[in-house]
KOLVOPA-842250 format. One record per residue (C-alpha): residue number from 0; x, z, y. Coordinates in steps of 0.05 Angstrom, whole numbers. Each point is the difference from the previous one (the first is absolute). Example, Ala and Ser with C-alpha at 12.3 -4.5 7.8 and 13.67 -1.06 7.14 Angstrom:
residues 2
0;246;156;-90 $
1;27;-13;69 $
This chain:
residues 466
0;2540;3035;1745 $
1;71;-25;-3 $
2;14;-72;18 $
3;74;-7;15 $
4;5;-74;-11 $
5;2;-34;68 $
6;-36;-61;-25 $
7;-65;31;-23 $
8;-44;-48;-39 $
9;-61;-23;41 $
10;-63;-9;-42 $
11;-47;-29;52 $
12;-13;-75;4 $
13;39;-16;-63 $
14;-7;-47;-58 $
15;22;36;-63 $
16;17;-20;-71 $
17;-39;50;-42 $
18;32;39;-58 $
19;-11;-39;-64 $
20;25;17;-69 $
21;56;-48;-23 $
22;-9;-42;63 $
23;29;43;55 $
24;73;-7;-21 $
25;55;-21;48 $
26;-6;-77;-5 $
27;-74;0;14 $
28;7;51;56 $
29;54;-42;34 $
30;-42;-63;-8 $
31;-60;35;31 $
32;42;20;60 $
33;25;-72;6 $
34;-72;-24;-2 $
35;-22;46;57 $
36;-17;68;-29 $
37;20;58;46 $
38;5;55;-53 $
39;9;-5;-75 $
40;-17;53;-52 $
41;35;8;-67 $
42;-38;4;-64 $
43;-19;71;-19 $
44;62;37;-25 $
45;-8;65;-39 $
46;34;62;27 $
47;32;21;-66 $
48;32;-68;-9 $
49;30;0;70 $
50;24;73;-2 $
51;47;-14;-58 $
52;25;-66;28 $
53;69;-11;29 $
54;9;-31;69 $
55;51;-55;-6 $
56;24;-53;50 $
57;6;-70;-28 $
58;48;-38;46 $
59;-8;-65;-38 $
60;-74;-2;15 $
61;2;38;65 $
62;-51;49;-27 $
63;-10;74;-12 $
64;-23;11;-71 $
65;-33;62;-29 $
66;20;-4;-73 $
67;-27;34;-62 $
68;63;31;-29 $
69;-28;0;-70 $
70;-3;-76;-7 $
71;24;-31;65 $
72;-67;-30;20 $
73;-15;-6;74 $
74;-54;48;22 $
75;2;-21;73 $
76;43;-53;35 $
77;1;-11;75 $
78;45;-32;53 $
79;13;2;75 $
80;-47;-58;13 $
81;-59;45;-13 $
82;25;70;15 $
83;-40;7;64 $
84;-63;-31;-31 $
85;-6;24;-72 $
86;-45;58;-21 $
87;11;30;-69 $
88;-65;18;-34 $
89;7;62;-44 $
90;-42;22;-59 $
91;2;76;-1 $
92;-42;62;-12 $
93;50;52;23 $
94;25;15;70 $
95;69;23;-23 $
96;13;-63;-40 $
97;-26;-43;56 $
98;46;34;50 $
99;60;-9;-47 $
100;-14;-74;-3 $
101;-11;-5;75 $
102;68;32;15 $
103;33;-45;-51 $
104;-26;-66;29 $
105;-16;13;73 $
106;65;-30;27 $
107;-17;-66;-34 $
108;-73;-9;19 $
109;-45;-1;61 $
110;-56;43;-27 $
111;-27;36;-61 $
112;-71;-10;-25 $
113;-37;43;-51 $
114;-46;-37;-48 $
115;-67;36;0 $
116;-44;-58;-20 $
117;26;-32;-65 $
118;-56;4;-52 $
119;45;-16;-60 $
120;-5;48;-58 $
121;75;13;0 $
122;-2;25;72 $
123;-63;41;-8 $
124;24;35;-63 $
125;63;20;37 $
126;-40;28;58 $
127;24;-57;44 $
128;-35;-57;36 $
129;-76;7;4 $
130;3;68;-34 $
131;24;28;67 $
132;-66;-22;32 $
133;-33;55;-40 $
134;52;52;19 $
135;6;0;77 $
136;38;65;-1 $
137;56;-29;-42 $
138;-2;-66;39 $
139;8;35;67 $
140;54;45;-27 $
141;41;-60;-21 $
142;-8;-35;67 $
143;12;62;42 $
144;64;16;-39 $
145;27;-70;11 $
146;-20;-5;73 $
147;34;66;17 $
148;65;-14;-36 $
149;15;-75;1 $
150;30;-41;56 $
151;-43;-61;-12 $
152;-75;-14;8 $
153;-45;21;-57 $
154;-66;-35;-18 $
155;-48;-2;-57 $
156;-47;-51;-30 $
157;-69;19;-26 $
158;-65;-30;-24 $
159;-67;16;32 $
160;-45;52;-32 $
161;-71;-15;-22 $
162;-27;38;60 $
163;25;-28;67 $
164;-5;69;33 $
165;45;28;-54 $
166;50;-56;14 $
167;1;18;74 $
168;10;73;-15 $
169;57;-14;-49 $
170;36;-46;48 $
171;-5;53;55 $
172;32;50;-47 $
173;56;-47;-18 $
174;11;-21;72 $
175;9;73;20 $
176;63;5;-44 $
177;40;-41;50 $
178;0;-68;-36 $
179;15;-61;43 $
180;-55;-45;-29 $
181;-47;-7;-58 $
182;-14;-61;-43 $
183;-71;-4;-26 $
184;-24;-46;-56 $
185;-72;-15;18 $
186;-26;12;-70 $
187;-12;62;-41 $
188;43;23;-58 $
189;-47;-34;-51 $
190;-10;-66;37 $
191;42;-61;-15 $
192;17;-65;37 $
193;-65;-33;-21 $
194;-38;53;40 $
195;-11;-10;74 $
196;43;45;45 $
197;-33;49;49 $
198;28;-14;70 $
199;-54;44;31 $
200;32;62;-31 $
201;68;-19;30 $
202;-33;-9;68 $
203;-29;70;-4 $
204;68;28;-19 $
205;35;-36;56 $
206;-46;32;51 $
207;12;69;-29 $
208;77;4;1 $
209;56;-18;48 $
210;53;-24;-49 $
211;5;-74;-17 $
212;-48;-25;-54 $
213;28;-54;-46 $
214;-56;-40;-33 $
215;9;-25;-71 $
216;-46;-33;-51 $
217;-20;-65;34 $
218;39;-50;-41 $
219;-61;-33;-32 $
220;-18;-27;69 $
221;71;-12;25 $
222;19;-73;-8 $
223;34;-14;67 $
224;41;38;51 $
225;-61;6;45 $
226;-40;33;-56 $
227;48;59;2 $
228;-22;16;71 $
229;-73;-11;-16 $
230;6;55;-52 $
231;36;45;49 $
232;-55;-9;51 $
233;-55;14;-51 $
234;34;65;-18 $
235;17;22;71 $
236;70;12;-26 $
237;67;1;36 $
238;37;-40;-53 $
239;-13;-39;-64 $
240;33;8;-68 $
241;-5;-62;-44 $
242;7;3;-76 $
243;-29;-53;-46 $
244;-3;-55;52 $
245;75;10;11 $
246;14;4;-74 $
247;-31;-69;-9 $
248;36;-30;60 $
249;43;45;43 $
250;1;-52;55 $
251;-70;26;19 $
252;40;38;53 $
253;21;-65;35 $
254;-34;-15;67 $
255;12;-74;-14 $
256;-39;2;-65 $
257;15;8;-74 $
258;56;-39;-33 $
259;-8;-42;-63 $
260;6;41;-64 $
261;65;-33;-23 $
262;33;13;67 $
263;-18;74;-6 $
264;26;3;-72 $
265;65;-35;21 $
266;12;51;55 $
267;-18;58;-45 $
268;46;-23;-57 $
269;59;-8;47 $
270;-9;72;22 $
271;-6;22;-72 $
272;67;-33;-15 $
273;33;27;63 $
274;-21;71;-16 $
275;7;-2;-76 $
276;-73;14;-13 $
277;-22;17;-70 $
278;-24;-63;-38 $
279;-64;34;-26 $
280;-19;22;70 $
281;14;-70;29 $
282;-42;-31;-54 $
283;-58;46;13 $
284;-1;-17;74 $
285;4;-75;-12 $
286;-57;6;-50 $
287;-42;33;54 $
288;13;-59;45 $
289;-13;-53;-53 $
290;-66;30;-23 $
291;-38;-53;-41 $
292;58;-49;7 $
293;34;39;-55 $
294;-41;-44;-47 $
295;32;-65;26 $
296;59;-30;-38 $
297;48;28;52 $
298;-35;67;-2 $
299;7;4;-75 $
300;74;-16;4 $
301;7;55;51 $
302;-35;50;-45 $
303;54;-12;-53 $
304;55;21;48 $
305;36;65;-13 $
306;58;-2;50 $
307;5;-11;75 $
308;42;-62;-14 $
309;-56;-30;-42 $
310;-53;15;53 $
311;43;-32;54 $
312;9;-64;-41 $
313;-75;-12;2 $
314;3;-3;77 $
315;65;-40;2 $
316;41;61;21 $
317;43;3;-62 $
318;65;-19;35 $
319;-15;50;56 $
320;-12;55;-50 $
321;64;-14;-40 $
322;43;-5;63 $
323;-27;64;32 $
324;4;41;-64 $
325;73;-20;-8 $
326;13;17;73 $
327;-33;68;-7 $
328;38;14;-63 $
329;67;-16;33 $
330;-20;44;59 $
331;-8;58;-48 $
332;-75;5;-9 $
333;-11;58;-48 $
334;-56;-14;-49 $
335;-39;46;-45 $
336;56;3;-51 $
337;48;28;51 $
338;-33;69;2 $
339;21;53;-50 $
340;-48;55;-21 $
341;37;56;37 $
342;19;-42;62 $
343;-18;35;64 $
344;-26;63;-33 $
345;24;66;29 $
346;1;30;-70 $
347;10;-29;-68 $
348;-68;-6;-33 $
349;-18;50;-53 $
350;22;-30;-66 $
351;-43;-7;-62 $
352;43;-44;-43 $
353;-17;-28;-68 $
354;42;36;-54 $
355;15;55;52 $
356;54;-42;33 $
357;26;19;69 $
358;12;-55;52 $
359;74;0;-15 $
360;-13;-3;-75 $
361;-48;-57;11 $
362;55;-38;37 $
363;48;12;-58 $
364;-50;-34;-47 $
365;9;-65;39 $
366;76;-3;-9 $
367;20;-65;-34 $
368;-68;-31;15 $
369;-2;-68;34 $
370;-38;17;63 $
371;-30;-37;59 $
372;-45;25;56 $
373;-62;-40;-18 $
374;-71;19;17 $
375;-58;-20;-45 $
376;-58;-25;43 $
377;-61;-14;-43 $
378;-33;-44;53 $
379;55;-53;-8 $
380;-20;-15;-73 $
381;-59;-47;-11 $
382;-16;24;-70 $
383;24;45;-56 $
384;37;-56;-36 $
385;50;-2;57 $
386;15;74;2 $
387;74;16;-13 $
388;-13;42;-62 $
389;-41;-57;-30 $
390;53;-52;16 $
391;56;43;-30 $
392;-41;15;-63 $
393;-12;-75;-10 $
394;73;-15;12 $
395;21;51;-52 $
396;-46;-32;-52 $
397;25;-69;16 $
398;72;23;-9 $
399;-15;38;-64 $
400;19;67;32 $
401;-33;68;-6 $
402;-52;13;55 $
403;26;38;60 $
404;-12;75;5 $
405;-9;43;62 $
406;25;70;19 $
407;-33;28;63 $
408;22;57;45 $
409;-41;36;52 $
410;21;31;67 $
411;-58;38;32 $
412;-55;-54;-2 $
413;46;-60;-4 $
414;27;-37;-61 $
415;60;-41;-21 $
416;6;-34;-67 $
417;57;-27;-43 $
418;-13;-62;-41 $
419;40;-5;-64 $
420;9;-70;-28 $
421;51;-31;-47 $
422;50;57;7 $
423;-2;2;76 $
424;-39;44;49 $
425;-31;-22;65 $
426;-35;36;57 $
427;-25;-7;71 $
428;27;53;47 $
429;-67;-2;36 $
430;-46;59;-15 $
431;-71;-22;-16 $
432;-67;36;6 $
433;-14;-1;-75 $
434;32;-11;-68 $
435;-29;-69;-10 $
436;28;-27;65 $
437;68;31;-15 $
438;2;-36;-67 $
439;-18;-66;33 $
440;56;10;50 $
441;50;13;-55 $
442;-23;-62;-38 $
443;7;-41;64 $
444;74;20;5 $
445;11;-18;-73 $
446;-31;-69;9 $
447;44;-14;60 $
448;63;22;-35 $
449;-17;-40;-62 $
450;-9;-63;41 $
451;-74;-4;-13 $
452;-12;4;75 $
453;39;-33;56 $
454;20;35;64 $
455;-40;-50;41 $
456;-62;21;-40 $
457;3;68;33 $
458;-27;18;68 $
459;41;40;50 $
460;-28;66;-25 $
461;19;-17;-72 $
462;-69;-16;-26 $
463;-14;-64;-40 $
464;-25;-62;37 $
465;-46;-40;-44 $
């Protein structure tokens, strides 16, 4: 097993933020470390998504971003504050793809974990997650490949099997591949949080192998810092991985006790602003913290928010958000709209252009078109009546003009549209994922040029603030 990194991640005696879908992004990971967690896991990231991503340094944020070149979305964002403590959890069913991802990201993370326990239909249909529990040969092949060829520790996370003896046998097989630790959710694939965990099975496993056992699945009984260690003792485990209890209040990792909810949200939102976190992701995490308080007047106002600025206003951080976003913009923060379809690709993508147009011919079609680099982000629009195409159609009727028309061009699987209105043509230079979004982007440019939108109504990435 290769482990060239001098600072090898230690898995014994640690408090760990568990991998959680949509929760384990950079701001929450950093907050967990601030609150006392020793190791933080990312949400599960799928191998195919990471393989095609581009590694890009973002000096303005002080981050390393792995960017989807097709639309500029951030697949994985990390920074030096967590480099020695972050474990990337990977969804995979193929050793070659897993290794490709490992080699791509290993200089930016402390460890790589293979998800072998997720019971979600998406994972199982793809042969990932809990599907690997039923295929030990493939599971061990993936782990052995990674352990033999990566320079960082490799782990996996599983669920227990219905038969405790089968669980022990499986863990022994997995441990023999050279992994540095194993996380075990103390429930079976078909059990859910309302079911009691099975710490006795973890105790049996811990006695049978020498690698660190990381216990998971005790959140229903974890309400204080001390409860974390009670669960660890029940399981006979070396470390504890906390999921839902941390999702509700990440200050569960504080020795001094949990912080008030609003204090946690304040700290979290500041990190979201500082690291340009996606508004929809920020909103999801705050919703998890609020729980039933979403039904209060403040909670209902929060649910109407569509932008990070609007969310921050609810917690009196509006000025902070505005100031930091301007600072980051001036420092050169590159948003989603700054990535072109072919950026970072070793080869130009195979073209399948509408009307049999080549890339150069497509560019010619945009000559004389008023163009701005403007992304259309559907999450920033509260309802259909505020969509750019709708607003432009209504404006045309009000002015007694013919309705706008749209001409769309395709490059590989990406689209750009030209909006024709009142003798002039408008377009966004940003390539969208589908024809509808491309048309909305073109209409957005037209509205801005026609004076139907003000510059200050646009966010830094060019999307509409409402």
